[in-house]
N, C-alpha and C positions, 0 to 999 in steps of 0.2 A: 573501422572507426569505433573507438571505444566510447561508450556513453557513461556519463556520470550524472547522477540526479542533481539538478541545479536548484538552488534555493530560489523561490519566487522573486521576480524582479520588482523592486520597489517602484511605485507609481511615479514618484518624482524623477527617477532615472529615465523612465519611459518617456515622460513629457519632455525632459531636457534633451533627450536624443532626437525627439521629433522636431523640437524648436531649432536644433542645430541644423537639421536637414533643410528646414525652411530658409534659414540664413544662407546656406550654401546655394540653394536654388536661386535666390535673389542676386547673390554675388556673381554667380556664373552666367546670369541672364540667359537661362536656357530657353531655347525655342520649343514651344509646346505644340503637340499634335493632338490627335484624338485620344480618347480613354484607352489606356494601355495596361494590360494585365502584367503584374510584376511578380506576384508570389501567391502560392496556394497552400493551404493547410487542410488536410482531410482527417477526420476522426470517424472511424466506422466500427460497427459491431461485427463480430464474427458471423459466419454463415450457420446454416441449420446444423444442429447437433443432437446427440442423444441426451436423455434427461440427466440432470445433475445427480439425482438419486431417486430411489423408489420409496413409496410409503409402505409401512409394514404389511398390509394386506394386498399389495399390488401383485397381480399375477405375473407381471413382467419384471423380473429382477435383473441384475446386471448381466447375467449370462444370456439374456434375450437380445443384447446389443453386440454386434460384431466386434467393436473395439472397446466395449465397456461404457461406463457413464461419462458424460461431459465431453464426448469426442466429436469432431467434425465429421459429418456424413458426406457421401458423394453429392447429395443435393446441395449441401453447404459449399462444397468445392465448386460446383457449377455456378452457384449464386455469385461467388466472388470472382470467378473467371469472367462472368458476364459483366460484373461491375467494373472490372479492369478494362474490358473492351469499351464500355461506356465512357470511362475516364479518358481512354486513349482518343476517342472521337471528340470529346468535349475540349480537350487541350491540344488538339492537332494544331501545329503551327507555334504553339507555346513551348511544348516539350519536344525534344528530338523524337523522331520516329523510332530510332534505336536507343537502347539503354545507354545512358551516360551517368556514371557514378557521381559526377559533380552536380547534377541537376536534381536528383531525388534522394531523399534519405527516408528510410522506413524503420519505425520502431514498433515493437509489439510487447504486450504483456507476456510473461513467461508461462504461457499455457499452450498446450498442443493445438487447441482449436483456433487461437488467435494467430499463432505462428503459421499454421497451415493455411489459414484464410489469407494472410498477407502474401504467402507464396503463390496461392491460386490467383489472387488479384494481379500480382506482377506478371504471372504467366499470360494473363489476358492483355495486359498493357504492353508488354515487351516480348513478343515472339521473336526469336533470333532471326537476324537477317544478315546476309553477306558474310563477313569475316566472323560474326558472332555465332555462326552455326558450327557446332563441334561434333554433331552427329546428324547426318542427313535424315535419319529416320525419327528424329526427336525434335518437335517444334517447341522447344523449351530451353531456357538457359538459366543457370543459377544466378540469383541476385541476392545480395546480403539483406537480412532482416535482423536488426539489432534488438537486444532485450537485456534486462537485468533480472536477478532472482526476485521472486514474488515478495519475499520478506524485506527487500531493499527498494522495491518500487514505490516511489513517492510522487508518481506522475499520472499513472494510468489505471491503477487498481483501486477501485472505489467500492465502499467507503474507505478512505485512508485510515489505517489502524493507528493505535497508540496516540490517540488524541482525547484526553480526558474531558476537555471542555465540550467536544462534540457528543460524547456519551451523556453528559449532563443535559445537553439540549434535546437529545433523543428522549431521555427520560421525562423531561418537561413536556415534550410534544404529546406523550401519552396521557397527559393530564388536561389537555386542551378540550374545549367543547366539541370541536370537529372530530377529534379522535374518539371521545367518549360516545358521541352520537352514533358514529360508525360501528363501534363495538356493540352498542345496545341494539342497533338495527339488525346486525347479523349474528346475534347471540345464539339463537336457535339453530341457524344454519351451521355455525361453527361447531356446535355440540353434535349435530348430525355427522359432520365430517370426522370428528373424533371417533365416533362409533363405527363409521364405515371404513376409515383408513387405518385405524389403530394408532393414530397420532394423538397421544394423550395430552400433549402440550400445544396443540394447534391453537393459533390465535390470529387476530387480524393481521399481524405483521409477518407471520410465518406460513400462512396458507398459500402464498405465492408458489411454493414448491409443489403443492398438489396440482395447481393449474399447469405449471411447467411440465410436470410428468405426464399428465393426461393429454396436454396439447401435443407434446412430442410423439406420444403413442398414436394419437389420431392421425398426425401427418404421415406416420409410417404404417398406416393401415392395421394397427393392432386394436382388436375389439375391446371396447371399454366395459367395465362392470355395469350391471343393470341399473345401478343407482345414479350413474353419470348421464343425466339428461342435458338437453340444450339449456334449460333454465339453470341447472347446477353450474355448467361451464360459464354462463354469462355472469353469474354471481361471483364465481372464482376469478373471472377476468377483472371485474370491478375491484375486488379486494386486492388482487395483484397490482393493478395500477395504483391503487391507494397506498400500497406499501412503498412504492417508489416516491410518491408525493411526501409521505411521512418522513422518509429517510433524508431528503434534501430540501423539503419545503414545508408547507402548512404552518409552521411556527418559526419565526426568526430566520426567514430564508436568507437574508444577507449575511448574517453571522455564520450560519451553516455553510454557505457558499465560500466564505473566506477560509473555512477549514477543510473544504472539499473541492468542489469544481473550480473554485477560483485559483487553486494552485495550478491546474492545467491551463486555465485561461491566461494566467500570468505568463506562462512559458510561450504560449501561442502568440500573445501580444508582443513579447520580447523578440521573437523571430520575425514577426511582421514589421515591427518598428525598425529593426536592423536592415530589413530589405527596403525600407522607405528612405534610408539615408542617402542623399544625393552623392554620387561618386563612389558608392560602395562597390567593391570588387567581388562581392558575394555572388557565387555562381549558382547556389542552390535555388531552385525554382519551386520545389514542392517538398513539404514535410508530411509524411503519412503516418498516422497512428492507428494500429490495429488493436482493438480492445473489446469492451463489453457493453451491454445495455446500460449498466450502472454508470459507465464512463460517459456515455452520451447524455444520460439523464442528468448527471452531476454538472456537466458542462452547460447543457441547455438551461438548467435551473439557475445557474450562476448568471447566465445571460438574460434570464427571465423570458425565455421563449419556449419553454417546455409545454407541450400540448396536454400533458397529464396521462398520455398513453405510452405503454412500453414500446421502445423502438423495435422495429422488425429485424429479422435476420438480414445482415449485409446492408442495413441502413447506414447512411453516410451524411455527416454534417460537414459542410464546405465553407471555408473562409477564403475569399479572394481579395487580394490587395491590388488596387488600381491606381495608376497615375492619371489624374484628370488632365483635361486640355489646358487648365490654368496652372498646372505644375504642382497642385496640391494632391494629396492622396486620400483615397476612400476605401472603405471595407464593405464588401457585400457578402451576405451569408445565404446559403441555400441548403435544403435538406432533401435527401432522396430516401423516401420511406416506402416506395412502391417501385418495384423493378419494371413495371409496365409503363411508368410515366417518367417524364423528365424531372429533375430536382426542382422543387418549388422554392420561391424566395422566402427568407425569414428576415424580419425587420426588427432591429434592436429598438425596444420601447423608447419613445421620445426622439427618434431619429428617422432618417429616410432610408430607403433600400440601399443606396450607395452612401453610406454614412461617412462623413468626413473623419479621417483618422483621429484628429484631435478631439472630436466629439465622442468617438467610439471609446477612446481612452478615458475621457472624463466621465462618461456615463457608466463605464464598467469599474471605475476606480473603487467604489464602495465594497466590491466583492473580491478585491485583490489583496491578499495578505501581505503585510510588511515584514512580519517575522512569524512564520507558521508555528514554530516550536513554542515561542512565547505565548502566542494566542491560544494554543492548545492547552496550556496549563490551566488548571482550575484556579480561580481567584483565591488569593491567600485568605480572605475572610471566610470562605467556605471551608478551607482546610483547617483554620483555627477553630471554627465551630465544631468540625468533625472531631478534632483532637480533644476539645473540652468534653464533648459528649462521650467520647471513648474513655477519658479519664474518670468521669463520673460513673460510667457503667462498670469500669474496672474496680473503682473504690467500693461500690455497692456489692459487687461480687465478692470482693475481699472481706468485707464486713460479714457477709452471709457465711462465708467459709469459716471465718474465725468463730462466729456464733455457733455454727454447727459443730465445730471442733470442741468448744467449751461444753456444749450440751452433751456430746458423746462422753467426754471425760467425766462429767457429773454423773451420768448414767452408770459408767463403769465403777465409780467410787461408791454409789448407792448399792450396786450389786455386790461389791466386796463386803460392805458393812452388813448387808442382809445375810450373806453367806457366813460371816463371822458370828452373827447372832445365832444362826442355826447350829453351828458347831458348839458354841458355848452352851446352848440348851441341851445338846446331846451329852456334853460332858457332865452337866448337872444331873441328867436322868440316869446316867450310868452309875 
């Protein structure tokens, strides 16, 4: 199955599709039963990995990790295998016990750790059985995981690149009172980090990488430097969580979401709405997205349900579409952020746990982009202002260069006249 990046579905089309489904329900005079699960979407973070990078003075550089930086560890493989088993139990009776390519589609970002996480997850969900066993000594079967190159991914890799308006919003966020207060509060702490880590450009937005590195090293029993105390780790954690908030929220959350998490949410709602159309012959029951913490945060910020804390490894955001006993549809959300506990419910603000689909669409409409490319463009007024400022600066530079050139020419002329005067004096004296 080939994937193409789809442009976000326009809200009007989603609502129209839903209204059509309601009409069909009434026309067909369907007999209603109890609440029935119809479709599931999963968005999860990859499992435990090695650090993305090391800071300059870190005693554990890339050679200290078996597969290098940013790679899924065996702990991460186990985390997703167990998540797959959990999902198998949760959806028993909804999904086939054995793998059916018509029921589930899996897409991942084009990163080793997310691709491997998806594969480990599927190994837990679908151990081969009966005719699916191709090697009696191997309790595993190959299941397709789809992806697109990172530079073409406009669905799961966040923050989405090449969006000038989002860059403007991020710059404006750094000028807010919230950001400036945080910067001032941790000014001395960040200066200490610069000295200890060798990161001369460390800032509120970038120190997340220090926490990430130290956190990974601690999980894998690598002794930290003496300056890394529990207090230092707690401050780093707070700064790391704040960096997620800055990226997708804090300032103009709705507009940021239209340019980021709303893109993924639009696709999820498109799939959900298609599954709610009465009489649909769509066989797919589950869409699974294997991605990153930033993916989960961008999505949850768009939904306005983000807790402010980084999602854990193998955390999973769940959308479940139900057909209610009155024939209408509802959407319920759950989040699994702790492998020792069942997923807990998430409620869309201003709605109920089992939110009527029409209300879910209406409430999320403000963060769904109608034309992502157009909304990403910097407003023409700003461009014109930048052009005018650029022209003025160029003109001033040109005048300066012309003045400098005239000054040099005058100096050269004076020097020639002085030299000629000396020669003439020499001729007179001879």
